C-alpha positions in Angstrom: -42.7 28.0 8.8 -41.4 27.1 12.2 -41.2 23.4 11.2 -39.2 24.4 8.0 -36.7 26.5 10.1 -36.1 23.5 12.5 -35.6 21.3 9.5 -33.0 23.7 8.0 -31.2 23.9 11.4 -31.0 20.1 11.7 -29.8 19.8 8.1 -27.1 22.4 8.8 -25.9 20.5 11.9 -25.9 17.2 10.1 -23.7 18.5 7.2 -21.1 20.2 9.4 -17.9 18.2 9.1 -16.7 16.5 12.3 -13.9 18.3 14.1 -10.8 16.1 14.3 -9.7 15.4 17.8 -6.2 15.9 18.9 -4.6 12.6 19.8 -3.9 12.4 23.5 -0.1 12.7 24.0 -0.3 10.6 27.3 -1.2 7.5 25.3 1.2 8.0 22.3 4.5 6.2 22.0 6.2 3.2 23.5 4.9 1.1 26.4 6.2 -2.1 28.1 3.4 -4.6 28.4 3.6 -7.1 31.3 2.4 -10.4 29.9 3.8 -12.5 32.8 1.6 -15.5 33.8 4.0 -16.0 36.8 5.5 -13.0 38.6 8.6 -15.0 39.2 9.1 -15.3 35.5 8.8 -11.8 34.0 7.6 -11.7 30.4 7.3 -8.3 28.6 6.7 -7.1 25.0 6.7 -3.7 23.5 3.5 -1.8 22.4 4.0 1.3 20.2 0.9 3.5 19.7 0.7 6.2 17.0 -2.7 7.9 17.4 -3.9 10.1 14.5 -6.4 13.0 14.6 -8.9 11.1 12.5 -9.3 8.5 15.2 -7.1 5.8 13.6 -4.3 4.1 15.5 -1.2 2.5 14.0 2.0 1.1 15.5 2.9 -2.4 16.7 2.3 -4.9 19.5 3.9 -8.2 20.2 6.2 -7.9 17.1 3.2 -7.4 14.8 1.8 -4.3 13.0 -1.4 -2.9 14.3 -4.2 -3.4 11.8 -7.6 -1.5 11.7 -6.7 0.4 14.9 -9.1 3.0 16.3 -8.9 5.3 19.4 -11.4 7.5 21.2 -11.7 9.7 24.2 -15.2 9.5 25.7 -16.8 9.3 29.1 -13.6 10.5 30.8 -11.2 7.9 29.4 -9.1 7.3 26.3 -9.2 3.8 24.8 -7.7 2.1 21.8 -8.8 -1.1 19.9 -6.9 -2.9 17.2 -6.1 -6.2 15.6 -2.8 -7.9 15.1 -1.9 -11.3 13.8 0.5 -14.1 14.3 -0.1 -15.5 10.8 -2.4 -18.2 12.1 -5.2 -15.9 13.1 -6.2 -12.5 14.5 -5.6 -11.1 18.0 -8.2 -8.5 19.1 -6.9 -6.0 21.7 -8.7 -3.3 23.6 -6.9 -1.0 26.1 -7.6 2.1 28.1 -5.3 4.7 29.6 -5.7 4.7 33.4 -3.5 7.4 35.1 0.0 6.8 33.9 -0.5 3.2 32.7 -2.5 1.2 30.2 -4.9 -1.6 31.2 -5.8 -3.9 28.4 -6.9 -7.3 27.2 -6.2 -9.4 24.2 -8.4 -12.1 22.8 -7.3 -14.8 20.3 -10.3 -17.0 19.4 -8.1 -19.3 17.3 -5.9 -19.9 20.4 -8.9 -20.1 22.8 -7.6 -17.5 25.2 -8.3 -14.0 26.7 -5.4 -12.4 28.5 -5.6 -9.3 30.7 -2.5 -7.2 30.9 -1.0 -3.9 32.1 1.5 -1.6 30.5 3.9 1.1 31.8 6.4 3.4 30.1 9.7 1.7 29.6 12.4 2.4 32.2 14.7 5.2 31.4 17.9 4.1 29.8 21.1 5.2 31.6 
């Protein structure tokens, strides 16, 4: 009887729908990504993140729509992963919120590069 009760409890736990997480507001919205290879020649692009309660992420990065995006808060940090494309191949991006900025990296196998980058909120417009 005890074994059957444990089985019923486990079955009940397994069938409870997952509770949707509220997307972290701190990571939502527009970011300016620093892609400069040389600090003397600044090069930035816009990242826009729209995080949904179901764990999906949409938006845009480097003038391309975010595809198959996912986000998660776990182990004390919030991270997002997604794919974009330049028409020749995919770019895989992973990034985490660190304080008031985002630290990320983008890998493009077809271009044979991995690029580490940082992002901050855009400067306020006067």
